[in-house]
A tleap script that builds the chain and sets N, CA, C and O, in Angstrom:
source leaprc.protein.ff14SB
mol = sequence {
  NMET LYS THR LEU THR CYS LEU GLU ILE ASP
  GLY ILE CYS ASP THR PRO ILE GLU GLY GLN
  THR PRO GLU GLN MET LEU ASN ASN ARG LEU
  ARG HIE LEU ALA GLU ALA VAL ARG ILE TYR
  PRO GLU HIE GLN GLU VAL LEU ASP LYS ILE
  ARG LEU MET SER GLU HIE GLU GLN ALA GLN
  TRP GLU ALA GLU PHE MET GLU LYS TRP ASN
  SER ALA PRO ASP THR GLU ASN CHIE
}
set mol.1.N position { 97.741 123.219 75.568 }
set mol.1.CA position { 97.324 121.811 75.593 }
set mol.1.C position { 97.840 121.245 74.240 }
set mol.1.O position { 97.723 121.814 73.155 }
set mol.2.N position { 98.405 120.086 74.455 }
set mol.2.CA position { 98.832 119.257 73.285 }
set mol.2.C position { 98.280 117.916 73.256 }
set mol.2.O position { 98.019 117.340 74.312 }
set mol.3.N position { 98.072 117.350 72.068 }
set mol.3.CA position { 97.475 115.951 72.064 }
set mol.3.C position { 98.271 115.182 71.162 }
set mol.3.O position { 98.587 115.620 70.056 }
set mol.4.N position { 98.654 113.907 71.637 }
set mol.4.CA position { 99.229 112.826 70.811 }
set mol.4.C position { 98.316 111.575 70.981 }
set mol.4.O position { 97.572 111.557 71.962 }
set mol.5.N position { 98.309 110.730 70.279 }
set mol.5.CA position { 97.496 109.430 70.332 }
set mol.5.C position { 98.532 108.371 71.157 }
set mol.5.O position { 99.752 108.510 71.237 }
set mol.6.N position { 97.858 107.452 71.654 }
set mol.6.CA position { 98.628 106.515 72.367 }
set mol.6.C position { 99.624 105.954 71.412 }
set mol.6.O position { 100.803 105.878 71.758 }
set mol.7.N position { 99.204 105.525 70.143 }
set mol.7.CA position { 100.035 105.129 69.112 }
set mol.7.C position { 101.237 105.875 68.881 }
set mol.7.O position { 102.331 105.318 68.797 }
set mol.8.N position { 101.063 107.233 68.766 }
set mol.8.CA position { 102.122 108.110 68.470 }
set mol.8.C position { 103.180 108.288 69.489 }
set mol.8.O position { 104.316 108.710 69.268 }
set mol.9.N position { 102.615 107.868 70.801 }
set mol.9.CA position { 103.646 107.979 71.920 }
set mol.9.C position { 104.561 106.738 71.985 }
set mol.9.O position { 105.788 106.751 72.083 }
set mol.10.N position { 103.783 105.712 71.917 }
set mol.10.CA position { 104.482 104.222 71.841 }
set mol.10.C position { 103.440 103.091 72.119 }
set mol.10.O position { 103.780 101.927 72.333 }
set mol.11.N position { 102.236 103.492 72.100 }
set mol.11.CA position { 101.169 102.425 72.504 }
set mol.11.C position { 100.704 101.696 71.309 }
set mol.11.O position { 101.413 101.411 70.344 }
set mol.12.N position { 99.462 101.420 71.453 }
set mol.12.CA position { 98.792 100.514 70.440 }
set mol.12.C position { 97.525 100.963 69.964 }
set mol.12.O position { 96.946 100.317 69.091 }
set mol.13.N position { 97.013 102.049 70.468 }
set mol.13.CA position { 95.564 102.494 70.059 }
set mol.13.C position { 95.541 103.873 69.539 }
set mol.13.O position { 96.594 104.508 69.581 }
set mol.14.N position { 94.438 104.441 69.035 }
set mol.14.CA position { 94.385 105.678 68.599 }
set mol.14.C position { 93.695 106.701 69.686 }
set mol.14.O position { 93.250 107.798 69.351 }
set mol.15.N position { 93.666 106.224 70.968 }
set mol.15.CA position { 93.153 107.121 72.048 }
set mol.15.C position { 94.028 108.395 72.199 }
set mol.15.O position { 95.242 108.311 72.386 }
set mol.16.N position { 93.340 109.631 72.108 }
set mol.16.CA position { 93.981 110.856 72.312 }
set mol.16.C position { 94.580 110.934 73.698 }
set mol.16.O position { 93.835 110.528 74.590 }
set mol.17.N position { 95.736 111.359 74.050 }
set mol.17.CA position { 96.365 111.617 75.297 }
set mol.17.C position { 96.645 113.083 75.220 }
set mol.17.O position { 97.356 113.538 74.323 }
set mol.18.N position { 96.103 113.829 76.140 }
set mol.18.CA position { 96.286 115.254 76.164 }
set mol.18.C position { 97.160 115.659 77.337 }
set mol.18.O position { 97.228 114.955 78.345 }
set mol.19.N position { 97.896 116.911 77.187 }
set mol.19.CA position { 98.604 117.371 78.489 }
set mol.19.C position { 98.878 118.864 78.152 }
set mol.19.O position { 98.975 119.284 76.999 }
set mol.20.N position { 98.990 119.603 79.245 }
set mol.20.CA position { 99.398 121.091 79.194 }
set mol.20.C position { 100.919 121.054 79.302 }
set mol.20.O position { 101.525 122.078 78.985 }
set mol.21.N position { 101.587 120.006 79.707 }
set mol.21.CA position { 102.951 119.920 79.925 }
set mol.21.C position { 103.391 118.508 79.487 }
set mol.21.O position { 102.549 117.610 79.469 }
set mol.22.N position { 104.707 118.262 79.124 }
set mol.22.CA position { 105.149 116.990 78.876 }
set mol.22.C position { 104.920 115.944 79.971 }
set mol.22.O position { 104.564 114.806 79.666 }
set mol.23.N position { 105.128 116.330 81.302 }
set mol.23.CA position { 104.892 115.688 82.420 }
set mol.23.C position { 103.416 115.192 82.494 }
set mol.23.O position { 103.121 114.029 82.767 }
set mol.24.N position { 102.542 116.150 82.233 }
set mol.24.CA position { 101.060 115.839 82.395 }
set mol.24.C position { 100.680 114.748 81.401 }
set mol.24.O position { 99.916 113.828 81.691 }
set mol.25.N position { 101.286 114.914 80.157 }
set mol.25.CA position { 100.824 114.024 79.115 }
set mol.25.C position { 101.414 112.699 79.484 }
set mol.25.O position { 100.700 111.717 79.281 }
set mol.26.N position { 102.536 112.526 79.965 }
set mol.26.CA position { 103.145 111.259 80.349 }
set mol.26.C position { 102.194 110.628 81.548 }
set mol.26.O position { 101.854 109.445 81.592 }
set mol.27.N position { 101.884 111.496 82.370 }
set mol.27.CA position { 100.996 110.879 83.562 }
set mol.27.C position { 99.642 110.465 83.002 }
set mol.27.O position { 99.143 109.410 83.394 }
set mol.28.N position { 99.011 111.236 82.102 }
set mol.28.CA position { 97.788 110.895 81.498 }
set mol.28.C position { 97.925 109.584 80.747 }
set mol.28.O position { 97.033 108.736 80.733 }
set mol.29.N position { 99.084 109.462 80.127 }
set mol.29.CA position { 99.441 108.185 79.169 }
set mol.29.C position { 99.446 106.964 80.223 }
set mol.29.O position { 98.727 105.999 79.963 }
set mol.30.N position { 100.135 106.958 81.266 }
set mol.30.CA position { 100.159 105.940 82.167 }
set mol.30.C position { 98.876 105.568 82.722 }
set mol.30.O position { 98.551 104.388 82.852 }
set mol.31.N position { 98.071 106.626 83.082 }
set mol.31.CA position { 96.719 106.397 83.516 }
set mol.31.C position { 95.934 105.626 82.329 }
set mol.31.O position { 95.302 104.598 82.570 }
set mol.32.N position { 96.001 106.106 81.218 }
set mol.32.CA position { 95.321 105.422 80.020 }
set mol.32.C position { 95.723 103.979 79.836 }
set mol.32.O position { 94.876 103.095 79.706 }
set mol.33.N position { 97.083 103.734 79.824 }
set mol.33.CA position { 97.564 102.304 79.740 }
set mol.33.C position { 97.048 101.433 80.837 }
set mol.33.O position { 96.606 100.308 80.602 }
set mol.34.N position { 97.105 101.969 82.086 }
set mol.34.CA position { 96.524 101.203 83.248 }
set mol.34.C position { 95.120 100.824 83.112 }
set mol.34.O position { 94.753 99.681 83.387 }
set mol.35.N position { 94.202 101.855 82.644 }
set mol.35.CA position { 92.925 101.702 82.446 }
set mol.35.C position { 92.494 100.852 81.257 }
set mol.35.O position { 91.578 100.034 81.345 }
set mol.36.N position { 93.225 101.085 80.082 }
set mol.36.CA position { 92.876 100.346 78.827 }
set mol.36.C position { 93.436 98.825 78.917 }
set mol.36.O position { 93.107 98.016 78.050 }
set mol.37.N position { 94.156 98.514 79.819 }
set mol.37.CA position { 94.701 97.089 79.867 }
set mol.37.C position { 93.512 96.246 80.055 }
set mol.37.O position { 93.517 95.125 79.546 }
set mol.38.N position { 92.395 96.692 80.792 }
set mol.38.CA position { 91.246 95.794 81.094 }
set mol.38.C position { 90.552 95.446 79.763 }
set mol.38.O position { 90.029 94.357 79.528 }
set mol.39.N position { 90.607 96.512 78.906 }
set mol.39.CA position { 89.797 96.358 77.468 }
set mol.39.C position { 90.644 95.727 76.474 }
set mol.39.O position { 90.272 94.743 75.835 }
set mol.40.N position { 91.926 96.348 76.316 }
set mol.40.CA position { 92.949 95.803 75.410 }
set mol.40.C position { 94.127 95.343 76.104 }
set mol.40.O position { 95.049 96.112 76.375 }
set mol.41.N position { 94.133 94.038 76.420 }
set mol.41.CA position { 95.247 93.462 77.205 }
set mol.41.C position { 96.724 93.841 76.622 }
set mol.41.O position { 97.720 93.941 77.339 }
set mol.42.N position { 96.710 94.024 75.300 }
set mol.42.CA position { 97.986 94.263 74.681 }
set mol.42.C position { 98.736 95.509 75.276 }
set mol.42.O position { 99.953 95.622 75.133 }
set mol.43.N position { 97.977 96.447 75.952 }
set mol.43.CA position { 98.556 97.485 76.766 }
set mol.43.C position { 99.447 97.112 77.851 }
set mol.43.O position { 100.297 97.881 78.299 }
set mol.44.N position { 99.231 95.803 78.319 }
set mol.44.CA position { 100.197 95.499 79.349 }
set mol.44.C position { 101.582 95.271 78.747 }
set mol.44.O position { 102.535 95.464 79.502 }
set mol.45.N position { 101.807 94.914 77.578 }
set mol.45.CA position { 103.082 94.861 76.992 }
set mol.45.C position { 103.814 96.229 76.909 }
set mol.45.O position { 105.037 96.227 77.046 }
set mol.46.N position { 103.192 97.336 76.706 }
set mol.46.CA position { 103.620 98.600 76.822 }
set mol.46.C position { 104.027 98.975 78.262 }
set mol.46.O position { 105.092 99.539 78.514 }
set mol.47.N position { 103.100 98.623 79.206 }
set mol.47.CA position { 103.514 98.926 80.605 }
set mol.47.C position { 104.626 98.156 81.072 }
set mol.47.O position { 105.466 98.692 81.795 }
set mol.48.N position { 104.732 96.820 80.695 }
set mol.48.CA position { 105.961 95.991 80.913 }
set mol.48.C position { 107.203 96.663 80.272 }
set mol.48.O position { 108.242 96.792 80.919 }
set mol.49.N position { 107.099 97.029 79.174 }
set mol.49.CA position { 108.360 97.765 78.435 }
set mol.49.C position { 108.795 98.874 79.095 }
set mol.49.O position { 109.992 99.147 79.178 }
set mol.50.N position { 107.878 99.578 79.601 }
set mol.50.CA position { 108.305 100.836 80.485 }
set mol.50.C position { 109.033 100.516 81.688 }
set mol.50.O position { 110.063 101.105 82.014 }
set mol.51.N position { 108.488 99.565 82.363 }
set mol.51.CA position { 108.922 99.089 83.613 }
set mol.51.C position { 110.411 98.441 83.586 }
set mol.51.O position { 111.192 98.457 84.537 }
set mol.52.N position { 110.642 97.885 82.347 }
set mol.52.CA position { 111.906 97.060 82.241 }
set mol.52.C position { 113.072 97.871 81.522 }
set mol.52.O position { 114.172 97.363 81.307 }
set mol.53.N position { 112.739 99.178 81.168 }
set mol.53.CA position { 113.698 99.864 80.500 }
set mol.53.C position { 115.014 100.217 81.433 }
set mol.53.O position { 114.906 100.409 82.644 }
set mol.54.N position { 116.106 100.271 80.816 }
set mol.54.CA position { 117.325 100.617 81.491 }
set mol.54.C position { 117.352 102.189 81.733 }
set mol.54.O position { 116.448 102.856 81.231 }
set mol.55.N position { 118.163 102.698 82.341 }
set mol.55.CA position { 118.307 104.277 82.428 }
set mol.55.C position { 118.714 104.819 81.176 }
set mol.55.O position { 118.293 105.928 80.847 }
set mol.56.N position { 119.517 104.144 80.404 }
set mol.56.CA position { 119.808 104.481 78.933 }
set mol.56.C position { 118.667 104.550 78.146 }
set mol.56.O position { 118.355 105.562 77.518 }
set mol.57.N position { 117.986 103.446 78.155 }
set mol.57.CA position { 116.834 103.316 77.239 }
set mol.57.C position { 115.612 104.267 77.574 }
set mol.57.O position { 114.814 104.650 76.718 }
set mol.58.N position { 115.556 104.609 78.928 }
set mol.58.CA position { 114.624 105.670 79.316 }
set mol.58.C position { 115.004 106.899 78.870 }
set mol.58.O position { 114.133 107.617 78.380 }
set mol.59.N position { 116.318 107.355 78.951 }
set mol.59.CA position { 116.684 108.609 78.509 }
set mol.59.C position { 116.545 108.809 77.018 }
set mol.59.O position { 116.206 109.901 76.561 }
set mol.60.N position { 116.807 107.754 76.252 }
set mol.60.CA position { 116.631 107.734 74.806 }
set mol.60.C position { 115.162 107.868 74.504 }
set mol.60.O position { 114.805 108.596 73.578 }
set mol.61.N position { 114.278 107.194 75.245 }
set mol.61.CA position { 112.927 107.283 74.941 }
set mol.61.C position { 112.292 108.589 75.309 }
set mol.61.O position { 111.343 109.029 74.660 }
set mol.62.N position { 112.825 109.245 76.389 }
set mol.62.CA position { 112.345 110.588 76.687 }
set mol.62.C position { 112.728 111.634 75.668 }
set mol.62.O position { 111.986 112.569 75.367 }
set mol.63.N position { 113.929 111.429 75.152 }
set mol.63.CA position { 114.528 112.298 74.117 }
set mol.63.C position { 113.581 112.252 72.893 }
set mol.63.O position { 113.227 113.304 72.362 }
set mol.64.N position { 113.176 111.075 72.450 }
set mol.64.CA position { 112.266 110.769 71.351 }
set mol.64.C position { 110.807 111.422 71.581 }
set mol.64.O position { 110.212 112.098 70.741 }
set mol.65.N position { 110.364 111.112 72.815 }
set mol.65.CA position { 108.973 111.693 73.322 }
set mol.65.C position { 109.132 113.291 73.073 }
set mol.65.O position { 108.336 113.918 72.372 }
set mol.66.N position { 110.197 113.852 73.694 }
set mol.66.CA position { 110.230 115.373 73.749 }
set mol.66.C position { 110.288 115.913 72.250 }
set mol.66.O position { 109.818 117.028 72.025 }
set mol.67.N position { 110.868 115.135 71.176 }
set mol.67.CA position { 110.890 115.530 69.850 }
set mol.67.C position { 109.476 115.606 69.391 }
set mol.67.O position { 109.060 116.586 68.775 }
set mol.68.N position { 108.666 114.483 69.714 }
set mol.68.CA position { 107.235 114.504 69.402 }
set mol.68.C position { 106.417 115.508 70.065 }
set mol.68.O position { 105.532 116.143 69.493 }
set mol.69.N position { 106.741 115.634 71.294 }
set mol.69.CA position { 105.993 116.836 72.074 }
set mol.69.C position { 106.137 118.102 71.317 }
set mol.69.O position { 105.167 118.708 70.860 }
set mol.70.N position { 107.356 118.486 71.195 }
set mol.70.CA position { 107.865 119.656 70.551 }
set mol.70.C position { 107.374 119.932 69.219 }
set mol.70.O position { 107.309 121.090 68.805 }
set mol.71.N position { 107.022 118.929 68.520 }
set mol.71.CA position { 106.641 119.139 67.038 }
set mol.71.C position { 104.897 119.004 66.971 }
set mol.71.O position { 104.249 119.226 65.948 }
set mol.72.N position { 104.359 118.628 68.179 }
set mol.72.CA position { 102.920 118.479 68.098 }
set mol.72.C position { 102.228 119.920 68.219 }
set mol.72.O position { 102.712 120.734 69.005 }
set mol.73.N position { 101.204 120.215 67.518 }
set mol.73.CA position { 100.701 121.536 67.572 }
set mol.73.C position { 99.889 121.738 68.803 }
set mol.73.O position { 99.239 120.822 69.307 }
set mol.74.N position { 99.934 122.956 69.288 }
set mol.74.CA position { 99.119 123.292 70.462 }
set mol.74.C position { 97.730 123.396 70.099 }
set mol.74.O position { 97.364 124.000 69.090 }
set mol.75.N position { 96.878 122.768 70.969 }
set mol.75.CA position { 95.393 122.677 70.658 }
set mol.75.C position { 94.638 123.556 71.751 }
set mol.75.O position { 95.228 123.868 72.785 }
set mol.76.N position { 93.440 123.917 71.532 }
set mol.76.CA position { 92.528 124.671 72.458 }
set mol.76.C position { 92.089 123.579 73.439 }
set mol.76.O position { 91.974 122.406 73.082 }
set mol.77.N position { 91.853 123.994 74.665 }
set mol.77.CA position { 91.077 123.294 75.637 }
set mol.77.C position { 89.728 122.936 75.119 }
set mol.77.O position { 89.103 123.699 74.383 }
set mol.78.N position { 89.285 121.794 75.496 }
set mol.78.CA position { 87.923 121.485 75.107 }
set mol.78.C position { 87.015 121.597 76.204 }
set mol.78.O position { 85.817 121.367 76.039 }
savepdb mol mol.pdb
quit
């Protein structure tokens, strides 16, 4: 299990996002953004940015995310 905050990934808050795999963390991130938009409307800007990325921007973003994933320490399940 690894944990990064919404802000560390590319969001705007300190909510921890967990995942056993990079894919699971990204799915949890999207769920967080969708749920948090009701409380913090600024999350909508992040969702819009994701939706409007070109394939090149998406590939670049994924490479940056994987660097963060690989350098994040493994944590115990809570």
